[in-house]
KEBA-501381 format. One record per atom (N, C-alpha, C): atom name; residue in three letters; chain; x, y, z. Coordinates in pm, whole numbers, plus 50000, padded with zeros to 5 digits. Layout:
N
("CA"; "ala"; "A"; (X; Y; Z)),
...
! end
This chain:
132
("N"; "met"; "A"; (48311; 52025; 47764)),
("CA"; "met"; "A"; (48338; 52042; 47879)),
("C"; "met"; "A"; (48472; 52131; 47926)),
("N"; "ser"; "A"; (48473; 52170; 48042)),
("CA"; "ser"; "A"; (48567; 52267; 48073)),
("C"; "ser"; "A"; (48684; 52191; 48131)),
("N"; "arg"; "A"; (48780; 52239; 48158)),
("CA"; "arg"; "A"; (48916; 52191; 48208)),
("C"; "arg"; "A"; (48903; 52134; 48335)),
("N"; "thr"; "A"; (48848; 52196; 48419)),
("CA"; "thr"; "A"; (48824; 52160; 48571)),
("C"; "thr"; "A"; (48741; 52030; 48588)),
("N"; "ile"; "A"; (48649; 52032; 48513)),
("CA"; "ile"; "A"; (48548; 51922; 48525)),
("C"; "ile"; "A"; (48611; 51811; 48458)),
("N"; "phe"; "A"; (48689; 51808; 48378)),
("CA"; "phe"; "A"; (48772; 51714; 48284)),
("C"; "phe"; "A"; (48880; 51657; 48440)),
("N"; "ile"; "A"; (48939; 51768; 48487)),
("CA"; "ile"; "A"; (49036; 51711; 48573)),
("C"; "ile"; "A"; (48936; 51631; 48690)),
("N"; "val"; "A"; (48850; 51693; 48751)),
("CA"; "val"; "A"; (48791; 51621; 48846)),
("C"; "val"; "A"; (48733; 51516; 48810)),
("N"; "leu"; "A"; (48681; 51479; 48702)),
("CA"; "leu"; "A"; (48656; 51351; 48648)),
("C"; "leu"; "A"; (48736; 51257; 48631)),
("N"; "val"; "A"; (48883; 51264; 48580)),
("CA"; "val"; "A"; (49021; 51203; 48580)),
("C"; "val"; "A"; (49050; 51180; 48732)),
("N"; "ala"; "A"; (49020; 51278; 48835)),
("CA"; "ala"; "A"; (49085; 51219; 48952)),
("C"; "ala"; "A"; (48996; 51142; 49024)),
("N"; "ala"; "A"; (48843; 51141; 48988)),
("CA"; "ala"; "A"; (48760; 51065; 49039)),
("C"; "ala"; "A"; (48779; 50905; 49002)),
("N"; "gly"; "A"; (48819; 50912; 48889)),
("CA"; "gly"; "A"; (48824; 50770; 48802)),
("C"; "gly"; "A"; (48976; 50717; 48864)),
("N"; "ile"; "A"; (49072; 50795; 48892)),
("CA"; "ile"; "A"; (49184; 50756; 48965)),
("C"; "ile"; "A"; (49144; 50703; 49077)),
("N"; "cys"; "A"; (49093; 50765; 49171)),
("CA"; "cys"; "A"; (49035; 50728; 49285)),
("C"; "cys"; "A"; (48937; 50596; 49282)),
("N"; "gly"; "A"; (48865; 50591; 49197)),
("CA"; "gly"; "A"; (48770; 50464; 49183)),
("C"; "gly"; "A"; (48870; 50342; 49133)),
("N"; "val"; "A"; (48959; 50380; 49068)),
("CA"; "val"; "A"; (49021; 50247; 49013)),
("C"; "val"; "A"; (49118; 50205; 49150)),
("N"; "trp"; "A"; (49177; 50317; 49216)),
("CA"; "trp"; "A"; (49257; 50276; 49324)),
("C"; "trp"; "A"; (49184; 50231; 49448)),
("N"; "ser"; "A"; (49066; 50257; 49474)),
("CA"; "ser"; "A"; (48982; 50189; 49564)),
("C"; "ser"; "A"; (48946; 50034; 49520)),
("N"; "leu"; "A"; (48919; 50034; 49389)),
("CA"; "leu"; "A"; (48901; 49896; 49356)),
("C"; "leu"; "A"; (49025; 49806; 49384)),
("N"; "leu"; "A"; (49110; 49832; 49361)),
("CA"; "leu"; "A"; (49248; 49774; 49378)),
("C"; "leu"; "A"; (49255; 49738; 49492)),
("N"; "ala"; "A"; (49234; 49824; 49587)),
("CA"; "ala"; "A"; (49247; 49829; 49731)),
("C"; "ala"; "A"; (49140; 49728; 49806)),
("N"; "ile"; "A"; (49035; 49700; 49742)),
("CA"; "ile"; "A"; (48932; 49605; 49780)),
("C"; "ile"; "A"; (48981; 49483; 49735)),
("N"; "leu"; "A"; (49011; 49463; 49635)),
("CA"; "leu"; "A"; (49067; 49342; 49547)),
("C"; "leu"; "A"; (49207; 49307; 49624)),
("N"; "leu"; "A"; (49272; 49387; 49660)),
("CA"; "leu"; "A"; (49387; 49333; 49776)),
("C"; "leu"; "A"; (49366; 49291; 49892)),
("N"; "leu"; "A"; (49261; 49341; 49960)),
("CA"; "leu"; "A"; (49190; 49311; 50079)),
("C"; "leu"; "A"; (49126; 49154; 50071)),
("N"; "leu"; "A"; (49071; 49126; 49956)),
("CA"; "leu"; "A"; (48978; 49039; 49976)),
("C"; "leu"; "A"; (49075; 48911; 49895)),
("N"; "tyr"; "A"; (49166; 48922; 49786)),
("CA"; "tyr"; "A"; (49285; 48828; 49773)),
("C"; "tyr"; "A"; (49380; 48868; 49775)),
("N"; "gly"; "A"; (49430; 48939; 49885)),
("CA"; "gly"; "A"; (49579; 48953; 49905)),
("C"; "gly"; "A"; (49683; 48833; 49896)),
("N"; "asn"; "A"; (49763; 48866; 49828)),
("CA"; "asn"; "A"; (49908; 48795; 49839)),
("C"; "asn"; "A"; (50047; 48899; 49824)),
("N"; "glu"; "A"; (50124; 48838; 49781)),
("CA"; "glu"; "A"; (50266; 48898; 49772)),
("C"; "glu"; "A"; (50256; 48973; 49646)),
("N"; "trp"; "A"; (50216; 48905; 49509)),
("CA"; "trp"; "A"; (50191; 48978; 49396)),
("C"; "trp"; "A"; (50132; 49099; 49426)),
("N"; "trp"; "A"; (50004; 49109; 49463)),
("CA"; "trp"; "A"; (49900; 49209; 49472)),
("C"; "trp"; "A"; (49993; 49317; 49550)),
("N"; "leu"; "A"; (50046; 49263; 49661)),
("CA"; "leu"; "A"; (50131; 49389; 49748)),
("C"; "leu"; "A"; (50226; 49459; 49646)),
("N"; "ser"; "A"; (50295; 49370; 49577)),
("CA"; "ser"; "A"; (50396; 49425; 49476)),
("C"; "ser"; "A"; (50345; 49526; 49393)),
("N"; "gly"; "A"; (50210; 49457; 49304)),
("CA"; "gly"; "A"; (50142; 49549; 49233)),
("C"; "gly"; "A"; (50121; 49670; 49286)),
("N"; "leu"; "A"; (50065; 49673; 49397)),
("CA"; "leu"; "A"; (50017; 49799; 49464)),
("C"; "leu"; "A"; (50101; 49913; 49520)),
("N"; "thr"; "A"; (50231; 49838; 49554)),
("CA"; "thr"; "A"; (50329; 49935; 49584)),
("C"; "thr"; "A"; (50390; 50004; 49476)),
("N"; "thr"; "A"; (50385; 49905; 49355)),
("CA"; "thr"; "A"; (50458; 49979; 49227)),
("C"; "thr"; "A"; (50358; 50091; 49191)),
("N"; "leu"; "A"; (50251; 50064; 49185)),
("CA"; "leu"; "A"; (50134; 50166; 49124)),
("C"; "leu"; "A"; (50171; 50299; 49239)),
("N"; "thr"; "A"; (50195; 50295; 49368)),
("CA"; "thr"; "A"; (50190; 50375; 49461)),
("C"; "thr"; "A"; (50364; 50459; 49405)),
("N"; "val"; "A"; (50434; 50369; 49378)),
("CA"; "val"; "A"; (50575; 50474; 49362)),
("C"; "val"; "A"; (50533; 50560; 49223)),
("N"; "phe"; "A"; (50465; 50483; 49124)),
("CA"; "phe"; "A"; (50468; 50563; 48980)),
("C"; "phe"; "A"; (50380; 50663; 49013)),
("N"; "val"; "A"; (50261; 50668; 49113)),
("CA"; "val"; "A"; (50219; 50778; 49164)),
("C"; "val"; "A"; (50269; 50882; 49211)),
("N"; "trp"; "A"; (50359; 50873; 49303)),
("CA"; "trp"; "A"; (50468; 50973; 49343)),
("C"; "trp"; "A"; (50526; 51000; 49247)),
("N"; "leu"; "A"; (50590; 50952; 49177)),
("CA"; "leu"; "A"; (50675; 51002; 49049)),
("C"; "leu"; "A"; (50597; 51106; 48972)),
("N"; "ala"; "A"; (50458; 51043; 48944)),
("CA"; "ala"; "A"; (50377; 51162; 48876)),
("C"; "ala"; "A"; (50353; 51302; 48960)),
("N"; "gly"; "A"; (50339; 51278; 49097)),
("CA"; "gly"; "A"; (50349; 51390; 49153)),
("C"; "gly"; "A"; (50476; 51487; 49189)),
("N"; "leu"; "A"; (50581; 51433; 49187)),
("CA"; "leu"; "A"; (50702; 51499; 49197)),
("C"; "leu"; "A"; (50706; 51554; 49024)),
("N"; "leu"; "A"; (50662; 51494; 48897)),
("CA"; "leu"; "A"; (50634; 51552; 48778)),
("C"; "leu"; "A"; (50581; 51703; 48796)),
("N"; "ala"; "A"; (50449; 51654; 48856)),
("CA"; "ala"; "A"; (50364; 51788; 48878)),
("C"; "ala"; "A"; (50427; 51904; 48970)),
("N"; "val"; "A"; (50476; 51878; 49081)),
("CA"; "val"; "A"; (50562; 51963; 49156)),
("C"; "val"; "A"; (50658; 52035; 49052)),
("N"; "ala"; "A"; (50731; 51951; 48959)),
("CA"; "ala"; "A"; (50838; 52022; 48889)),
("C"; "ala"; "A"; (50768; 52124; 48787)),
("N"; "tyr"; "A"; (50665; 52077; 48712)),
("CA"; "tyr"; "A"; (50623; 52146; 48613)),
("C"; "tyr"; "A"; (50501; 52223; 48624)),
("N"; "gln"; "A"; (50412; 52232; 48736)),
("CA"; "gln"; "A"; (50314; 52321; 48729)),
("C"; "gln"; "A"; (50348; 52446; 48797)),
("N"; "his"; "A"; (50261; 52550; 48824)),
("CA"; "his"; "A"; (50280; 52683; 48867)),
("C"; "his"; "A"; (50179; 52753; 48985)),
("N"; "asp"; "A"; (50247; 52778; 49101)),
("CA"; "asp"; "A"; (50148; 52821; 49154)),
("C"; "asp"; "A"; (50091; 52739; 49272)),
("N"; "ser"; "A"; (49968; 52761; 49267)),
("CA"; "ser"; "A"; (49868; 52678; 49352)),
("C"; "ser"; "A"; (49863; 52545; 49306)),
("N"; "ala"; "A"; (49878; 52521; 49207)),
("CA"; "ala"; "A"; (49886; 52366; 49132)),
("C"; "ala"; "A"; (50009; 52300; 49194)),
("N"; "arg"; "A"; (50138; 52364; 49201)),
("CA"; "arg"; "A"; (50255; 52300; 49247)),
("C"; "arg"; "A"; (50243; 52294; 49403)),
("N"; "ala"; "A"; (50183; 52398; 49476)),
("CA"; "ala"; "A"; (50204; 52375; 49637)),
("C"; "ala"; "A"; (50063; 52218; 49679)),
("N"; "ala"; "A"; (49984; 52228; 49592)),
("CA"; "ala"; "A"; (49878; 52114; 49613)),
("C"; "ala"; "A"; (49959; 51979; 49589)),
("N"; "ala"; "A"; (50023; 51974; 49485)),
("CA"; "ala"; "A"; (50099; 51867; 49432)),
("C"; "ala"; "A"; (50208; 51856; 49536)),
("N"; "leu"; "A"; (50249; 51918; 49590)),
("CA"; "leu"; "A"; (50393; 51900; 49669)),
("C"; "leu"; "A"; (50328; 51854; 49838)),
("N"; "gly"; "A"; (50209; 51948; 49866)),
("CA"; "gly"; "A"; (50163; 51863; 50008)),
("C"; "gly"; "A"; (50124; 51732; 49980)),
("N"; "ala"; "A"; (50045; 51703; 49872)),
("CA"; "ala"; "A"; (49967; 51550; 49841)),
("C"; "ala"; "A"; (50102; 51462; 49843)),
("N"; "val"; "A"; (50227; 51481; 49796)),
("CA"; "val"; "A"; (50352; 51385; 49769)),
("C"; "val"; "A"; (50423; 51383; 49914)),
("N"; "val"; "A"; (50413; 51514; 49977)),
("CA"; "val"; "A"; (50463; 51494; 50124)),
("C"; "val"; "A"; (50413; 51405; 50227)),
("N"; "ala"; "A"; (50248; 51439; 50210)),
("CA"; "ala"; "A"; (50161; 51388; 50283)),
("C"; "ala"; "A"; (50150; 51238; 50280)),
("N"; "ala"; "A"; (50165; 51182; 50135)),
("CA"; "ala"; "A"; (50161; 51027; 50110)),
("C"; "ala"; "A"; (50314; 51005; 50151)),
("N"; "phe"; "A"; (50404; 51044; 50130)),
("CA"; "phe"; "A"; (50528; 50998; 50223)),
("C"; "phe"; "A"; (50534; 50991; 50318)),
("N"; "ala"; "A"; (50483; 51089; 50396)),
("CA"; "ala"; "A"; (50472; 51103; 50560)),
("C"; "ala"; "A"; (50384; 51002; 50609)),
("N"; "tyr"; "A"; (50296; 50924; 50549)),
("CA"; "tyr"; "A"; (50211; 50843; 50588)),
("C"; "tyr"; "A"; (50263; 50702; 50536)),
("N"; "trp"; "A"; (50335; 50686; 50450)),
("CA"; "trp"; "A"; (50406; 50562; 50408)),
("C"; "trp"; "A"; (50496; 50535; 50514)),
("N"; "leu"; "A"; (50609; 50635; 50558)),
("CA"; "leu"; "A"; (50672; 50611; 50647)),
("C"; "leu"; "A"; (50621; 50561; 50780)),
("N"; "leu"; "A"; (50500; 50616; 50855)),
("CA"; "leu"; "A"; (50465; 50624; 50944)),
("C"; "leu"; "A"; (50409; 50467; 50961)),
("N"; "ala"; "A"; (50353; 50435; 50846)),
("CA"; "ala"; "A"; (50303; 50286; 50835)),
("C"; "ala"; "A"; (50379; 50192; 50815)),
("N"; "leu"; "A"; (50454; 50220; 50755)),
("CA"; "leu"; "A"; (50567; 50100; 50730)),
("C"; "leu"; "A"; (50701; 50120; 50722)),
("N"; "gly"; "A"; (50733; 50208; 50771)),
("CA"; "gly"; "A"; (50900; 50243; 50757)),
("C"; "gly"; "A"; (50965; 50187; 50885)),
("N"; "pro"; "A"; (51079; 50186; 50898)),
("CA"; "pro"; "A"; (51156; 50112; 51011)),
("C"; "pro"; "A"; (51143; 50162; 51143)),
("N"; "trp"; "A"; (51128; 50086; 51220)),
("CA"; "trp"; "A"; (51080; 50115; 51370)),
("C"; "trp"; "A"; (50921; 50185; 51378)),
("N"; "phe"; "A"; (50882; 50277; 51283)),
("CA"; "phe"; "A"; (50740; 50327; 51278)),
("C"; "phe"; "A"; (50655; 50191; 51253)),
("N"; "ser"; "A"; (50713; 50100; 51185)),
("CA"; "ser"; "A"; (50605; 49978; 51144)),
("C"; "ser"; "A"; (50543; 49924; 51267)),
("N"; "thr"; "A"; (50643; 49881; 51364)),
("CA"; "thr"; "A"; (50597; 49821; 51478)),
("C"; "thr"; "A"; (50551; 49915; 51590)),
("N"; "asn"; "A"; (50616; 50014; 51588)),
("CA"; "asn"; "A"; (50561; 50136; 51699)),
("C"; "asn"; "A"; (50449; 50212; 51673)),
("N"; "val"; "A"; (50441; 50252; 51571)),
("CA"; "val"; "A"; (50345; 50356; 51539)),
("C"; "val"; "A"; (50242; 50313; 51435)),
("N"; "gly"; "A"; (50287; 50225; 51339)),
("CA"; "gly"; "A"; (50181; 50170; 51247)),
("C"; "gly"; "A"; (50049; 50123; 51280)),
("N"; "pro"; "A"; (50089; 50042; 51392)),
("CA"; "pro"; "A"; (49955; 49958; 51438)),
("C"; "pro"; "A"; (49877; 50048; 51522)),
("N"; "ala"; "A"; (49901; 50152; 51570)),
("CA"; "ala"; "A"; (49830; 50266; 51592)),
("C"; "ala"; "A"; (49735; 50354; 51514)),
("N"; "leu"; "A"; (49771; 50370; 51402)),
("CA"; "leu"; "A"; (49717; 50436; 51303)),
("C"; "leu"; "A"; (49583; 50411; 51272)),
("N"; "leu"; "A"; (49459; 50486; 51277)),
("CA"; "leu"; "A"; (49322; 50467; 51246)),
("C"; "leu"; "A"; (49333; 50369; 51137)),
("N"; "thr"; "A"; (49405; 50386; 51022)),
("CA"; "thr"; "A"; (49365; 50319; 50901)),
("C"; "thr"; "A"; (49390; 50190; 50905)),
("N"; "ser"; "A"; (49508; 50147; 50990)),
("CA"; "ser"; "A"; (49573; 50011; 51016)),
("C"; "ser"; "A"; (49474; 49944; 51099)),
("N"; "arg"; "A"; (49393; 50010; 51180)),
("CA"; "arg"; "A"; (49311; 49910; 51252)),
("C"; "arg"; "A"; (49195; 49907; 51187)),
("N"; "ile"; "A"; (49135; 49997; 51100)),
("CA"; "ile"; "A"; (49048; 49966; 50986)),
("C"; "ile"; "A"; (49079; 49841; 50931)),
("N"; "leu"; "A"; (49150; 49841; 50882)),
("CA"; "leu"; "A"; (49229; 49724; 50766)),
("C"; "leu"; "A"; (49244; 49590; 50845)),
("N"; "arg"; "A"; (49275; 49621; 50954)),
("CA"; "arg"; "A"; (49284; 49481; 51025)),
("C"; "arg"; "A"; (49174; 49447; 51071)),
("N"; "ala"; "A"; (49083; 49521; 51128)),
("CA"; "ala"; "A"; (48909; 49486; 51138)),
("C"; "ala"; "A"; (48856; 49444; 51010)),
("N"; "ala"; "A"; (48879; 49463; 50931)),
("CA"; "ala"; "A"; (48810; 49450; 50764)),
("C"; "ala"; "A"; (48906; 49321; 50751)),
("N"; "asp"; "A"; (49005; 49288; 50746)),
("CA"; "asp"; "A"; (49079; 49130; 50733)),
("C"; "asp"; "A"; (48993; 49051; 50849)),
("N"; "val"; "A"; (48993; 49078; 50957)),
("CA"; "val"; "A"; (48954; 48957; 51019)),
("C"; "val"; "A"; (48836; 48934; 50989)),
("N"; "ala"; "A"; (48737; 49032; 50958)),
("CA"; "ala"; "A"; (48580; 49024; 50924)),
("C"; "ala"; "A"; (48598; 48942; 50798)),
("N"; "leu"; "A"; (48666; 48958; 50705)),
("CA"; "leu"; "A"; (48690; 48866; 50572)),
("C"; "leu"; "A"; (48734; 48751; 50585)),
("N"; "his"; "A"; (48838; 48744; 50684)),
("CA"; "his"; "A"; (48915; 48587; 50661)),
("C"; "his"; "A"; (48895; 48537; 50787)),
("N"; "gly"; "A"; (48874; 48589; 50906)),
("CA"; "gly"; "A"; (48882; 48545; 51008)),
("C"; "gly"; "A"; (48986; 48557; 51107)),
("N"; "glu"; "A"; (49012; 48490; 51217)),
("CA"; "glu"; "A"; (49128; 48538; 51304)),
("C"; "glu"; "A"; (49239; 48465; 51281)),
("N"; "gln"; "A"; (49367; 48499; 51234)),
("CA"; "gln"; "A"; (49445; 48428; 51197)),
("C"; "gln"; "A"; (49579; 48403; 51296)),
("N"; "ser"; "A"; (49613; 48324; 51337)),
("CA"; "ser"; "A"; (49725; 48287; 51475)),
("C"; "ser"; "A"; (49863; 48311; 51422)),
("N"; "leu"; "A"; (49882; 48338; 51296)),
("CA"; "leu"; "A"; (50022; 48353; 51235)),
("C"; "leu"; "A"; (50023; 48484; 51182)),
("N"; "met"; "A"; (50081; 48575; 51216)),
("CA"; "met"; "A"; (50097; 48728; 51146)),
("C"; "met"; "A"; (50217; 48684; 51082)),
("N"; "leu"; "A"; (50170; 48708; 50935)),
("CA"; "leu"; "A"; (50330; 48701; 50852)),
("C"; "leu"; "A"; (50369; 48832; 50839)),
("N"; "pro"; "A"; (50501; 48853; 50814)),
("CA"; "pro"; "A"; (50581; 48981; 50786)),
("C"; "pro"; "A"; (50518; 49042; 50657)),
("N"; "leu"; "A"; (50497; 49173; 50669)),
("CA"; "leu"; "A"; (50450; 49239; 50534)),
("C"; "leu"; "A"; (50545; 49225; 50407)),
("N"; "trp"; "A"; (50683; 49241; 50452)),
("CA"; "trp"; "A"; (50774; 49233; 50366)),
("C"; "trp"; "A"; (50854; 49130; 50377)),
("N"; "pro"; "A"; (50851; 49010; 50286)),
("CA"; "pro"; "A"; (50916; 48897; 50307)),
("C"; "pro"; "A"; (51075; 48951; 50309)),
("N"; "ser"; "A"; (51149; 48839; 50344)),
("CA"; "ser"; "A"; (51295; 48872; 50356)),
("C"; "ser"; "A"; (51367; 48835; 50241)),
("N"; "tyr"; "A"; (51460; 48927; 50214)),
("CA"; "tyr"; "A"; (51533; 48890; 50100)),
("C"; "tyr"; "A"; (51671; 48888; 50087)),
("N"; "pro"; "A"; (51727; 48779; 50045)),
("CA"; "pro"; "A"; (51696; 48708; 49971)),
("C"; "pro"; "A"; (51585; 48594; 50020)),
("N"; "pro"; "A"; (51481; 48498; 49963)),
("CA"; "pro"; "A"; (51415; 48420; 50063)),
("C"; "pro"; "A"; (51499; 48333; 50097)),
("N"; "gln"; "A"; (51439; 48301; 50242)),
("CA"; "gln"; "A"; (51530; 48177; 50323)),
("C"; "gln"; "A"; (51473; 48041; 50290)),
("N"; "pro"; "A"; (51536; 47960; 50264)),
("CA"; "pro"; "A"; (51491; 47843; 50243)),
("C"; "pro"; "A"; (51412; 47796; 50353)),
("N"; "gln"; "A"; (51311; 47718; 50307)),
("CA"; "gln"; "A"; (51215; 47633; 50433)),
("C"; "gln"; "A"; (51285; 47520; 50512)),
("N"; "ala"; "A"; (51265; 47508; 50648)),
("CA"; "ala"; "A"; (51318; 47413; 50706)),
("C"; "ala"; "A"; (51255; 47273; 50619)),
("N"; "arg"; "A"; (51372; 47180; 50648)),
("CA"; "arg"; "A"; (51354; 47032; 50581)),
("C"; "arg"; "A"; (51372; 46973; 50723)),
("N"; "pro"; "A"; (51264; 46834; 50723)),
("CA"; "pro"; "A"; (51289; 46729; 50863)),
("C"; "pro"; "A"; (51437; 46679; 50852)),
("N"; "val"; "A"; (51505; 46681; 50917)),
("CA"; "val"; "A"; (51626; 46588; 50964)),
("C"; "val"; "A"; (51586; 46467; 51008)),
("N"; "gly"; "A"; (51671; 46357; 50931)),
("CA"; "gly"; "A"; (51636; 46219; 50971)),
("C"; "gly"; "A"; (51558; 46168; 50846)),
("N"; "pro"; "A"; (51506; 46036; 50883)),
("CA"; "pro"; "A"; (51439; 45962; 50797)),
("C"; "pro"; "A"; (51280; 45972; 50788)),
("N"; "thr"; "A"; (51224; 46027; 50677)),
("CA"; "thr"; "A"; (51071; 46039; 50665)),
("C"; "thr"; "A"; (51016; 45943; 50647)),
("N"; "arg"; "A"; (50891; 45908; 50668)),
("CA"; "arg"; "A"; (50788; 45796; 50622)),
("C"; "arg"; "A"; (50702; 45857; 50484)),
("N"; "ser"; "A"; (50714; 45808; 50386)),
("CA"; "ser"; "A"; (50621; 45854; 50291)),
("C"; "ser"; "A"; (50511; 45736; 50242)),
("N"; "thr"; "A"; (50380; 45801; 50240)),
("CA"; "thr"; "A"; (50267; 45722; 50232)),
("C"; "thr"; "A"; (50231; 45693; 50102)),
! end
């Protein structure tokens, strides 16, 4: 097997695993899945930066383009100010929202993507409460 075919197969495998993780996140999404996918994304960016640092010529240019494009998209979709003004207008955000509504139905309460840190204590009722 030639090196090019091997690289294409590895890239296809990575894309397949990534797509599977994204589908599972869409179906069973919670804070743990989001944290795991974000961590995986950061590691892929770091691997891309290693490719930029150690590859030559066209491979370096391709890796640099991929890292810059991924960072720009991440900024536009989730960055401060962008997440409320630009992110919802992105085609991918609209597609994911439509898929979420199709899978889970319309939800009236929109939860923030990133919970506040440190976690805020939940409000407790004031005064006497009845227990049954």
